Every structure is written in structure tokens, then in C-alpha cells.
PLY file of the C-alpha trace (Angstrom):
ply
format ascii 1.0
element vertex 110
property float x
property float y
property float z
element edge 109
property int vertex1
property int vertex2
end_header
-9.33 -15.59 10.39
-7.14 -12.52 10.12
-7.62 -9.55 12.45
-8.84 -7.12 9.78
-11.67 -9.41 8.70
-12.51 -10.31 12.29
-12.74 -6.66 13.35
-14.81 -5.71 10.31
-17.33 -8.49 10.88
-17.49 -8.15 14.66
-18.31 -4.44 14.40
-21.25 -5.12 12.08
-24.60 -4.46 13.85
-25.79 -8.05 13.31
-22.95 -9.43 15.47
-22.99 -9.49 19.28
-20.60 -10.89 21.84
-21.75 -13.84 23.90
-21.43 -11.54 26.94
-23.86 -8.99 25.42
-26.39 -11.69 24.55
-26.19 -13.22 28.05
-26.44 -9.83 29.74
-29.42 -8.86 27.56
-31.14 -12.17 28.22
-31.05 -11.60 31.98
-33.52 -8.74 31.54
-35.90 -10.27 29.00
-39.07 -12.30 29.15
-38.66 -16.03 28.53
-39.60 -16.03 24.81
-37.11 -13.27 23.98
-34.41 -14.71 26.23
-34.86 -18.03 24.43
-34.23 -16.36 21.07
-30.89 -15.12 22.40
-30.10 -18.53 23.91
-30.68 -20.06 20.49
-28.37 -17.49 18.90
-25.68 -18.43 21.43
-25.79 -22.02 20.17
-24.58 -20.98 16.73
-20.97 -21.15 15.66
-19.08 -17.98 16.64
-16.74 -16.14 14.32
-13.40 -17.85 14.17
-11.03 -15.86 16.37
-7.63 -14.85 15.06
-4.88 -17.19 16.29
-3.51 -14.71 18.84
-6.93 -13.68 20.26
-6.79 -13.64 24.06
-10.50 -13.62 25.02
-12.53 -16.42 26.57
-15.93 -17.72 25.45
-17.69 -14.54 26.62
-15.80 -12.67 23.90
-17.13 -15.02 21.21
-18.79 -12.99 18.45
-22.05 -14.44 17.18
-24.28 -13.46 14.28
-27.85 -12.72 15.34
-30.74 -13.22 12.93
-33.91 -11.78 14.48
-36.98 -10.06 13.10
-37.42 -6.33 13.49
-40.44 -6.96 15.75
-38.37 -9.15 18.07
-35.54 -6.61 18.23
-37.99 -3.81 19.01
-39.44 -5.98 21.80
-35.93 -6.58 23.17
-35.26 -2.84 23.19
-38.55 -2.16 24.96
-37.89 -4.76 27.65
-34.32 -3.55 28.19
-35.57 0.02 28.54
-38.09 -1.17 31.15
-35.34 -3.06 32.98
-33.15 0.05 32.92
-35.96 2.13 34.46
-36.64 -0.53 37.11
-32.94 -0.77 37.92
-32.73 2.96 38.51
-35.78 2.87 40.78
-34.53 -0.06 42.85
-30.76 0.26 42.78
-30.12 3.87 41.90
-26.78 4.75 40.37
-25.05 1.64 41.77
-26.66 -0.66 39.18
-24.65 -1.00 35.99
-26.81 0.64 33.37
-28.03 -0.97 30.19
-27.41 2.00 27.90
-24.64 0.34 25.89
-26.68 -2.79 25.28
-29.73 -0.77 24.30
-27.62 1.24 21.83
-26.31 -1.98 20.26
-29.85 -3.32 19.79
-30.95 0.04 18.36
-28.09 -0.10 15.85
-29.20 -3.59 14.89
-32.83 -2.54 14.34
-31.63 0.42 12.26
-29.48 -1.96 10.21
-32.48 -4.26 9.69
-34.51 -1.31 8.38
-32.02 -0.68 5.55
0 1
1 2
2 3
3 4
4 5
5 6
6 7
7 8
8 9
9 10
10 11
11 12
12 13
13 14
14 15
15 16
16 17
17 18
18 19
19 20
20 21
21 22
22 23
23 24
24 25
25 26
26 27
27 28
28 29
29 30
30 31
31 32
32 33
33 34
34 35
35 36
36 37
37 38
38 39
39 40
40 41
41 42
42 43
43 44
44 45
45 46
46 47
47 48
48 49
49 50
50 51
51 52
52 53
53 54
54 55
55 56
56 57
57 58
58 59
59 60
60 61
61 62
62 63
63 64
64 65
65 66
66 67
67 68
68 69
69 70
70 71
71 72
72 73
73 74
74 75
75 76
76 77
77 78
78 79
79 80
80 81
81 82
82 83
83 84
84 85
85 86
86 87
87 88
88 89
89 90
90 91
91 92
92 93
93 94
94 95
95 96
96 97
97 98
98 99
99 100
100 101
101 102
102 103
103 104
104 105
105 106
106 107
107 108
108 109
């Protein structure tokens, strides 16, 4: 796949990196985490020949219902609040992941 097509597809809200799916799954209840695990079993976008990333940079298409995505956002927001209470500012925040899921739910609503 050429770089232009790869970039266009990978920036679409329905595509997530394997890293983002794994990181999200760490903060979700088992049923939601399993949905992401299933998504990670799909075939990733074909990387351009000179792509340097490892498997965590694989870009995967996610196909979830709006209800499931809203539940993911809610659980990530709860995890973010818990992280701040327990770890303070030292915990890497989940804002970027939450924004990505919000973009996806907005895309689903169109």
C-alpha cells in the first residue's frame, strides 16, 4: 500500500493502532476488553514497504456499536478519574485515547 492511502485510512476514526486498543483494553471490563481483543485478531492495514513500526503500530479497523463505544468511553473516563486519585499527575493520562473513542462515536453518528 502506498503512503498516501495508508495515511488517509489510518487517520479515519474507525481505525486504531494495536497499541491504542491494547492500552484501552487494560482499563475496561472483561466484555468490552474482549471486543477489542477480537478487533486485534483482524488483518491490519498493509503497511507501506518502508514502514518502520512494529506490531504495536499495526492499524486495525474497528467495527463496534455506538452503545459499546459509549460504554468504552465511560469506563475510560472512570479509569482516568481513578488514576488521578491514586497516582496523581505521575500516571499517564487517558485523554488521547478518550478523544479517539469520542471521534469514533461521532463518526458512527453520521
